[in-house]
C-alpha positions as CSV (number, residue, x, y, z in Angstrom):
1,M,12.9,36.3,81.5
2,R,9.8,38.2,82.5
3,Q,10.5,40.9,85.1
4,T,8.2,40.7,88.2
5,Q,7.1,43.7,90.2
6,E,9.4,42.8,93.1
7,E,12.5,42.4,90.9
8,P,13.3,45.6,89.1
9,E,15.9,45.3,86.4
10,R,19.5,45.9,87.6
11,K,22.5,46.8,85.5
12,T,25.0,44.5,87.4
13,E,24.6,41.5,89.7
14,S,27.2,39.9,91.9
15,P,27.2,36.5,93.7
16,Y,27.9,38.5,96.9
17,T,24.8,40.6,96.5
18,I,22.2,40.3,99.3
19,Q,18.8,41.0,97.7
20,A,17.1,42.0,100.9
21,I,19.6,44.8,101.4
22,V,19.3,45.8,97.7
23,R,15.5,46.2,98.2
24,A,16.0,48.1,101.4
25,C,18.3,50.5,99.4
26,D,15.6,50.8,96.8
27,V,13.2,51.9,99.5
28,L,15.6,54.4,100.9
29,R,16.3,55.9,97.4
30,C,12.5,56.7,97.2
31,F,13.1,59.6,99.6
32,R,14.2,62.5,97.3
33,P,15.4,66.0,98.2
34,G,12.3,68.1,99.2
35,D,10.2,65.1,100.2
36,R,8.8,65.7,103.7
37,R,7.0,62.4,104.0
38,L,6.0,59.5,101.8
39,D,3.1,57.1,102.2
40,L,3.2,53.4,101.5
41,N,1.5,53.7,98.1
42,E,4.1,56.3,96.9
43,I,7.0,54.1,98.1
44,T,5.5,51.1,96.4
45,L,5.2,53.0,93.1
46,R,8.7,54.5,93.2
47,S,10.5,51.3,94.3
48,K,8.5,48.9,92.2
49,I,8.3,46.6,95.1
50,S,5.1,44.9,96.1
51,R,3.1,46.4,98.9
52,P,3.5,43.6,101.4
53,T,7.3,43.4,100.9
54,A,7.6,47.2,101.0
55,Y,5.7,47.3,104.2
56,R,8.0,44.7,105.8
57,I,11.1,46.6,104.7
58,L,9.7,49.9,106.0
59,T,8.9,48.3,109.3
60,T,12.4,47.0,109.6
61,L,14.0,50.3,108.6
62,V,11.9,52.0,111.3
63,Q,13.0,49.5,113.9
64,C,16.6,50.0,112.9
65,G,16.3,53.8,113.2
66,M,16.8,54.5,109.5
67,L,13.3,55.8,109.0
68,E,10.6,57.3,111.2
69,M,6.8,56.8,111.0
70,P,5.2,60.0,112.3
71,E,1.7,58.5,111.5
72,K,0.2,55.4,110.1
73,N,1.6,54.4,106.7
74,S,3.6,57.7,106.5
75,Y,7.4,57.6,106.6
76,R,10.3,60.0,106.6
77,L,14.1,59.8,106.9
78,A,15.2,59.6,110.5
79,G,16.2,63.0,112.0
80,Q,14.9,64.9,109.0
81,H,12.4,66.9,111.0
82,A,15.1,67.9,113.5
83,Q,17.7,68.9,110.8
84,R,15.4,71.0,108.7
85,K,14.9,74.6,109.7
86,R,11.4,76.0,109.3
87,Y,11.9,79.2,107.3
88,R,9.8,82.3,107.6
89,F,9.4,84.6,104.6
90,G,7.9,88.1,104.4
91,Y,5.8,89.0,101.4
92,A,4.6,92.5,100.7
93,S,1.9,92.4,98.0
94,Q,1.3,95.3,95.6
95,S,-2.4,95.3,95.8
96,E,-5.4,93.0,95.6
97,E,-7.1,95.3,93.1
98,F,-5.9,93.6,89.9
99,S,-6.1,90.0,88.8
100,F,-2.4,89.9,88.0
101,S,-1.5,91.0,91.6
102,R,-4.0,88.5,93.0
103,L,-2.5,85.7,90.9
104,V,1.0,86.5,92.1
105,S,-0.1,86.6,95.8
106,D,-2.1,83.3,95.4
107,S,0.9,81.6,93.8
108,I,3.3,82.7,96.6
109,R,0.9,81.6,99.3
110,S,0.4,78.2,97.7
111,S,4.1,77.7,97.1
112,A,5.0,78.6,100.6
113,Y,2.4,76.2,102.0
114,A,3.6,73.4,99.8
115,A,7.2,74.0,100.9
116,D,6.2,74.2,104.6
117,I,7.4,77.8,104.9
118,D,5.7,80.3,107.2
119,L,4.6,83.4,105.3
120,L,3.9,86.8,106.7
121,V,1.8,88.7,104.2
122,L,1.5,92.5,104.3
123,G,-0.2,94.8,101.8
124,N,1.7,97.8,100.2
125,D,-1.6,99.2,98.8
126,Y,0.4,101.3,96.2
127,S,1.7,103.4,99.1
128,S,5.4,104.2,99.4
129,K,5.0,104.9,103.2
130,T,3.2,101.7,103.7
131,A,5.8,99.7,101.8
132,I,8.6,101.1,104.1
133,R,6.5,100.5,107.2
134,N,6.0,96.9,106.1
135,V,9.7,96.4,105.6
136,D,10.3,97.7,109.2
137,R,7.8,95.1,110.4
138,F,9.6,92.3,108.5
139,I,12.9,93.3,110.1
140,Q,11.3,93.4,113.6
141,E,9.8,89.9,112.9
142,G,13.2,88.6,111.9
143,V,12.1,86.9,108.6
144,D,14.6,84.9,106.6
145,L,13.7,86.4,103.2
146,V,11.5,89.3,101.9
147,I,9.6,89.2,98.6
148,E,8.8,92.8,97.7
149,F,6.1,93.8,95.2
150,Q,5.8,97.6,95.1
151,T,6.0,100.0,92.2
152,N,7.8,103.1,93.5
153,Q,11.4,103.2,92.3
154,H,12.2,106.0,94.9
155,S,11.2,103.7,97.7
156,A,13.1,100.8,96.3
157,A,16.5,102.1,97.4
158,M,15.4,102.7,101.0
159,I,13.7,99.3,101.2
160,A,16.8,97.5,99.8
161,S,19.1,99.5,102.2
162,K,17.1,98.6,105.3
163,L,17.1,94.9,104.4
164,T,20.8,94.9,103.5
165,E,21.6,96.4,106.9
166,A,19.4,93.7,108.6
167,G,21.1,90.9,106.6
168,I,17.8,89.8,105.0
169,P,17.9,88.8,101.3
170,L,15.4,90.4,99.0
171,I,13.5,89.3,95.9
172,A,11.9,92.1,93.9
173,I,8.8,91.5,91.8
174,D,8.1,93.6,88.7
175,I,10.2,96.6,89.8
176,P,14.0,96.2,90.3
177,H,15.4,97.0,93.7
178,P,19.1,97.7,94.3
179,G,21.0,94.5,95.1
180,A,17.8,92.3,94.9
181,D,17.2,89.3,92.8
182,Y,14.7,90.5,90.2
183,Y,11.7,88.5,89.1
184,G,9.8,90.2,86.3
185,A,9.0,90.4,82.6
186,N,11.1,91.4,79.6
187,N,9.2,94.7,79.5
188,Y,10.2,95.8,76.0
189,R,9.5,92.4,74.5
190,A,6.1,92.1,76.3
191,G,5.3,95.6,75.0
192,V,6.1,94.6,71.4
193,I,3.8,91.6,71.7
194,G,1.0,93.8,73.2
195,G,1.5,96.5,70.5
196,R,1.2,94.0,67.7
197,A,-2.1,92.6,69.2
198,L,-3.3,96.2,69.7
199,A,-2.7,97.1,66.1
200,Q,-4.2,93.9,64.8
201,G,-7.4,94.7,66.8
202,C,-7.4,98.2,65.2
203,L,-7.1,96.6,61.8
204,H,-10.0,94.3,62.5
205,Q,-12.3,96.8,64.1
206,W,-11.5,100.0,62.2
207,G,-9.5,99.0,59.2
208,G,-6.3,100.4,60.7
209,H,-7.7,104.0,61.1
210,F,-7.7,105.6,64.5
211,D,-7.5,109.1,66.0
212,Q,-5.3,108.7,69.1
213,L,-3.0,106.1,70.6
214,V,-3.2,106.6,74.3
215,L,-0.5,105.0,76.5
216,L,-1.1,105.1,80.2
217,E,2.2,105.0,82.1
218,L,3.4,105.0,85.7
219,P,6.5,107.3,85.9
220,I,7.2,106.5,89.6
221,A,8.0,102.9,88.6
222,G,11.1,104.1,86.7
223,P,12.6,103.5,83.2
224,L,12.3,99.7,83.0
225,P,8.5,99.4,83.1
226,H,8.4,102.5,80.7
227,S,10.3,100.4,78.2
228,R,7.1,98.4,77.9
229,L,5.4,101.4,76.4
230,N,8.2,101.9,74.0
231,G,7.7,98.3,73.0
232,I,4.0,98.8,72.5
233,L,4.7,101.7,70.2
234,A,7.3,99.7,68.3
235,G,5.0,96.6,68.0
236,S,2.1,98.8,66.8
237,R,4.3,100.2,64.1
238,Q,5.3,96.8,62.9
239,V,1.6,96.2,62.0
240,L,0.7,99.8,61.2
241,P,3.9,101.4,59.9
242,H,2.5,104.9,59.5
243,V,1.7,105.9,63.1
244,P,2.7,109.5,63.4
245,D,4.1,110.8,66.7
246,Q,1.4,113.4,66.9
247,K,-1.2,110.7,67.3
248,V,0.7,109.2,70.3
249,C,-0.3,110.4,73.8
250,F,1.4,109.4,77.1
251,L,-0.7,109.9,80.2
252,D,0.2,109.2,83.9
253,G,-2.4,106.7,85.0
254,H,-1.0,106.5,88.6
255,G,-1.1,102.7,88.4
256,R,-4.8,102.3,89.3
257,F,-8.0,102.0,87.3
258,E,-10.0,104.8,88.9
259,S,-7.2,107.3,88.5
260,S,-6.5,106.2,85.0
261,L,-10.2,106.6,84.1
262,S,-10.2,110.0,85.7
263,V,-7.2,111.2,83.7
264,M,-8.7,109.9,80.5
265,R,-11.9,111.8,81.1
266,G,-10.2,114.9,82.2
267,T,-7.7,115.3,79.4
268,W,-9.2,113.7,76.4
269,S,-12.7,113.6,75.1
270,G,-11.7,111.9,71.8
271,T,-13.7,110.5,69.0
272,S,-15.0,107.0,68.4
273,R,-11.7,105.6,67.3
274,A,-9.2,105.9,70.1
275,V,-6.7,103.1,70.7
276,C,-5.8,102.9,74.4
277,C,-3.3,100.7,76.2
278,W,-2.5,100.6,79.9
279,A,1.0,99.4,80.5
280,R,0.7,98.8,84.2
């Protein structure tokens, strides 16, 4: 028998089943964890019930106190707004200087907005003192969670300690912090992938011949990000096996473009075939 829009297929039926209640349950099941509100169109789509019937069921459920209608054709479970706490997160951004940092910040902002979470955003600006001052601000504001994006491993312990004493959980981006949930790359693996690409570019441009492999590092970030440079070297040698150590040069780029450029100009004049990679 052909299935109509108002009669979704059911696994079992009973002579004692009341179809009106079944359809009301279908409507209630449309509200999933994380849904703040649903409009009539979405409920019709999820329940596979026609729009007029869905509207009558919704009106009845609102009258019976099972649902609320905060605005026209918008519904939510009764009491949901009173039960849910509105969270407030603190986010300390690394910098707005680089596209990666901006993408991280934009992603966190949009995710917080979608989840109806208040977000207090402060900039670390590559400064250890600023990062610590920002954490003190988060503690004063009483946020529920801190997302920390700062690159100084020496500041990490102090930041983590302050938040632990305040009872505020911490998520660390890119640079691990003691006791924090870490969100970052597999640095060595990422370096291997980058090293292979770097060597392939060298093969394509210069036939595999170069004068210097310059790796710009950020020592203050600690050993984990440094493993990315080791991965770059290993990946390069997978494509160009004969890369002697004397052709490899590590320089401290201080994590910023201007300072890295200045270090390059001040310490290496080079020839026309230098292969450079910035790990941060």
